[in-house]
C-alpha positions in Angstrom: -3.4 -0.4 -35.4 -6.6 -0.5 -33.4 -6.3 2.7 -30.9 -3.7 2.7 -28.6 -4.8 1.2 -25.3 -3.4 0.7 -21.3 -1.5 -2.5 -20.6 -1.4 -2.8 -17.3 0.7 -5.5 -15.5 0.7 -5.5 -11.9 3.3 -8.5 -11.1 4.0 -10.1 -7.8 6.0 -12.9 -9.3 9.7 -14.4 -8.6 12.3 -13.9 -11.6 15.5 -16.2 -11.1 17.6 -14.1 -12.5 20.5 -12.5 -11.2 21.5 -8.7 -12.1 25.3 -7.5 -12.3 24.3 -3.9 -12.3 20.8 -2.9 -10.3 21.2 0.4 -9.0 18.9 1.4 -6.2 19.9 4.9 -5.2 18.9 7.3 -2.3 21.4 10.1 -3.4 23.2 11.0 -6.2 26.0 8.5 -6.8 29.0 11.1 -7.6 31.8 9.1 -6.1 34.1 10.6 -4.0 37.1 10.1 -2.8 38.9 10.5 0.3 38.0 9.9 3.7 35.4 12.5 4.0 34.3 10.9 0.0 33.9 7.6 2.5 32.5 9.0 5.5 29.7 10.5 3.3 29.1 7.9 1.0 28.9 6.0 4.2 26.3 7.9 5.5 24.2 8.1 3.2 21.7 5.2 2.3 21.9 3.6 -0.8 22.1 0.0 -2.5 24.3 -2.4 -3.7 22.9 -5.8 -3.4 21.4 -6.2 -6.6 21.1 -10.1 -6.9 19.5 -10.3 -3.4 17.0 -8.0 -4.2 12.8 -8.9 -2.9 10.4 -8.9 -5.5 7.2 -9.8 -3.8 5.5 -6.6 -2.2 4.2 -9.2 0.6 7.8 -10.6 1.1 8.8 -7.7 0.9 7.4 -5.8 3.6 7.4 -9.9 5.8 11.5 -8.7 5.8 10.7 -5.2 6.6 8.2 -6.4 9.7 11.0 -9.1 10.7 13.9 -6.8 11.0 12.3 -4.1 12.7 11.4 -6.4 15.5 14.2 -7.9 15.9 16.8 -4.5 15.3 14.5 -3.1 18.1 15.1 -6.1 20.3 18.4 -5.6 20.2 18.4 -2.4 20.5 16.5 -2.1 23.7 19.2 -4.3 25.4 21.4 -2.2 24.7 19.9 0.7 25.2 18.1 -0.6 29.1 22.4 -1.5 29.7 23.5 2.4 29.5 20.6 3.3 31.2 22.2 1.4 34.5 25.6 3.3 33.2 24.5 6.1 33.1 22.6 6.4 36.6 26.1 4.8 38.2 28.4 6.9 36.6 26.7 10.7 35.6 28.6 10.6 32.4 26.8 13.6 29.8 28.0 11.3 26.6 27.3 8.1 27.7 23.6 10.1 28.5 23.4 11.7 24.9 24.3 8.3 23.2 21.6 6.9 25.4 19.3 9.2 24.7 19.6 8.8 20.6 19.3 5.4 21.1 16.4 5.6 22.9 14.9 8.0 19.9 15.3 4.7 18.1 12.9 2.6 19.8 10.3 5.3 20.0 9.8 5.5 15.5 10.5 1.7 14.8 7.3 0.9 16.7 5.9 3.7 14.0 7.3 1.6 11.2 6.0 -1.6 12.1 3.1 0.0 11.4 3.4 1.1 8.5 5.3 -2.1 7.0 1.7 -3.8 8.0 -0.8 -1.2 7.0 1.4 -1.2 3.4 0.3 -4.7 2.8 -3.7 -3.7 3.1 -5.5 -3.7 -0.2 -6.5 -0.1 -2.1 -9.7 1.0 -1.6 -11.4 2.9 -3.4 -10.6 5.8 -1.0 -7.1 5.3 -1.5 -7.1 4.0 -4.6 -3.1 3.6 -4.8 -3.2 1.5 -1.7 -1.6 2.8 1.9 2.2 1.6 1.5 2.9 5.9 1.3 2.3 5.3 5.0 6.2 4.5 5.4 7.0 7.8 4.2 4.9 9.6 6.5 7.0 8.0 8.9 10.0 9.1 8.0 9.2 12.2 8.5 8.2 11.1 12.5 11.7 9.1 12.3 13.5 13.2 11.2 11.0 15.1 13.9 12.8 12.2 16.8 16.2 12.5 15.0 15.9 16.3 15.8 14.4 16.5 19.3 17.5 14.1 20.2 19.7 16.4 19.0 18.2 19.4 21.4 18.2 16.8 24.0 22.0 16.1 23.3 23.2 20.0 23.3 21.1 20.8 26.0 22.4 18.4 28.0 26.4 19.1 26.1 26.1 22.3 27.5 25.0 21.8 31.0 28.0 20.0 31.5 30.0 22.1 30.3 28.6 24.6 32.3 28.6 23.0 35.5 31.3 20.0 34.9 31.2 17.3 37.0 33.0 14.3 38.4 32.6 11.0 35.9 32.2 7.6 38.2 32.6 4.0 37.4 34.2 5.2 34.6 35.5 1.4 33.7 31.8 1.2 33.4 30.9 3.3 31.3 34.1 2.5 29.4 32.6 -0.7 28.5 29.1 0.6 28.2 30.3 2.4 25.1 32.0 -0.6 23.9 28.8 -2.8 23.8 27.1 0.0 22.4 29.2 0.4 19.2 29.0 -2.9 18.9 25.3 -3.4 19.0 24.5 -0.6 17.5 27.1 -1.5 14.5 25.3 -5.1 14.4 21.5 -3.9 13.8 23.2 -1.4 11.3 24.2 -4.1 8.9 21.4 -5.9 9.8 18.9 -3.0 8.7 20.8 -1.6 5.8 20.9 -5.5 4.3 17.4 -6.1 4.5 16.0 -2.4 3.3 18.0 -3.1 0.4 16.6 -6.3 -0.2 13.2 -4.8 -0.1 14.5 -1.3 -1.8 13.1 0.5 1.8 14.5 4.0 1.9 13.0 4.5 5.7 14.6 1.1 7.2 18.1 1.7 5.3 17.7 5.6 7.0 17.4 4.2 9.9 20.3 1.8 9.8 22.6 4.1 9.4 21.5 6.2 12.1 22.3 3.1 14.2 25.8 2.7 12.5 26.3 7.0 13.7 24.8 5.9 16.8 27.9 3.2 16.9 29.9 5.7 16.1 29.1 8.3 19.0 29.7 5.2 21.5 33.0 5.2 20.3 32.9 9.1 21.3 32.2 8.2 24.8 34.7 5.6 25.2 37.1 8.6 24.1 35.5 10.8 27.0 36.4 8.6 29.1 39.9 8.6 28.5 39.8 11.9 28.3 38.7 12.2 32.4 41.5 10.2 33.4 43.7 11.8 31.7 42.1 14.8 34.0 40.5 16.5 31.1 36.8 17.2 32.1 35.2 19.0 29.7 35.8 16.1 27.1 33.1 14.4 28.1 30.5 17.1 27.4 32.9 18.1 24.2 31.9 15.2 23.2 28.3 15.4 23.4 28.1 18.4 21.2 29.8 16.7 18.7 27.5 13.7 19.2 25.1 16.1 18.5 26.6 17.5 15.3 26.6 13.9 13.6 22.3 13.9 14.8 21.8 16.4 12.5 24.5 15.3 9.8 22.4 12.1 9.5 18.7 13.8 10.3 19.5 16.2 7.3 20.8 13.3 4.5 17.7 11.1 5.4 14.5 13.6 5.3 16.4 14.5 1.9 16.1 11.2 0.6 12.5 11.4 2.7 11.6 14.1 1.3 12.2 14.0 -1.7 10.2 10.4 -2.5 6.9 12.2 -0.1 6.9 14.7 -3.9 7.5 11.9 -6.3 11.2 12.2 -7.0 13.1 9.1 -8.6 16.8 8.5 -9.1 17.8 9.4 -13.0 19.0 6.2 -13.4 15.6 4.4 -12.6 13.7 6.3 -15.7 17.3 5.4 -17.7 16.6 1.8 -17.3 13.2 1.8 -17.9 13.7 3.2 -21.1 17.0 1.0 -22.0 15.3 -2.2 -20.6 12.0 -1.3 -23.0 14.4 -0.7 -26.4 15.3 -3.7 -26.2 12.5 -5.8 -26.3 11.1 -6.0 -30.1 9.1 -4.3 -31.5 9.7 -1.5 -29.6 10.9 1.5 -32.4 10.5 4.5 -29.4 9.8 5.0 -25.4 8.5 8.6 -24.6 7.2 9.8 -21.5 8.5 7.2 -19.4 7.8 8.4 -15.1 8.4 6.1 -12.0 7.7 7.0 -8.3 8.2 4.8 -5.2 5.2 4.1 -3.3 6.7 3.0 0.3 9.3 0.5 -0.2 7.8 -0.2 -4.1 8.2 1.2 -7.5 5.2 2.0 -10.1 6.3 2.9 -13.9 4.2 4.6 -16.6 5.5 4.5 -20.1 4.5 5.2 -23.7 5.6 2.8 -26.0 6.1 3.5 -30.4 5.2 0.4 -32.2 4.4 -0.7 -35.9 1.3 1.3 -37.4 0.5 -2.1 -38.9 0.5 -3.5 -36.3 -2.6 -4.8 -34.7 -4.2 -4.7 -31.4 -3.4 -8.0 -30.1 0.7 -7.1 -31.2 0.9 -4.2 -29.7 -0.6 -5.8 -26.8 1.7 -8.5 -27.1 4.7 -6.1 -27.0 3.6 -3.9 -24.1 3.4 -7.9 -22.2 7.4 -8.1 -23.1 8.2 -5.0 -22.5 6.3 -5.4 -18.6 8.1 -8.6 -18.6 11.2 -6.9 -19.0 10.8 -3.7 -17.0 10.0 -6.2 -13.8 13.6 -8.5 -14.8 15.6 -5.3 -14.8 13.8 -3.3 -11.8 13.7 -5.9 -8.9 11.6 -3.8 -7.0 9.1 -2.7 -10.0 5.2 -3.6 -8.5 3.0 -2.4 -11.5 4.1 -0.8 -14.6 1.0 1.1 -16.8 2.5 0.3 -20.7 1.0 2.5 -23.2 1.1 0.7 -27.3 0.7 3.6 -29.4 1.5 3.4 -33.7 4.3 5.2 -34.2 4.1 7.8 -37.0 
């Protein structure tokens, strides 16, 4: 066989195939049982929407940008309503929830910029392109989440030391319920779009919105506590909100830092190797590697082929492997496949 060569395909085509088990997880997927396990599963970015995955990089970026703009409008309307009610009522818990929502608004714009930047072509200086900007924005999202948690704690402590009477309670209750509904709708939309395009940042933002919905429900409970003559309930719930925010921060940053360090879920490599081994002419697969750049996957691997095969035959096997990988992993953008003769 002729000397081994690199077989590098950069596919942006669609496949009309449905897949039954195509997991793109951003966490260690050990199924936990019980209430705590289900809560952890709900707050951790993950994906099961395999058949809806978008395979072309251009379309994926467009979906991400559209999802960010639509959710930005929804959360902006919710935050504006809550600001008015905070000024009227002086509710600490509602203020905490509103600050959290405003933090979301501050991080959505950089995420949109990152999606647009990721669509730029690679240059001589940035030969891998600009998709890593999406992961860098994840760090900014984490910083904003941490800042919002600090503000919530400060306001809650002030409320405990110097409690004030909550006014306009029916309006606070109504604002909390509207906030819960609005944030949950935004969360569903963001998570669904993030899973379709494989964006950890967009999924994390959706999970962040879901915790906002939970904290809005906590605000409603604080109003009920005030009606029951428990003035300390409102700032105490603010502290509970801060604890939820910190939990989301830790979960989100684990995923962001892993991707910045070129970490990959082990099951992705398993699927790469299994798909390649199923191609006729492949005797073994070795040196498999993969990484996320933004919401797209890049992979490389060596395949052992018949030592008597010609250079053209080896290239044909590599091309078949490339097609199988793109068919199996919908978020795969580029695969570098090196056929070498089996000893």
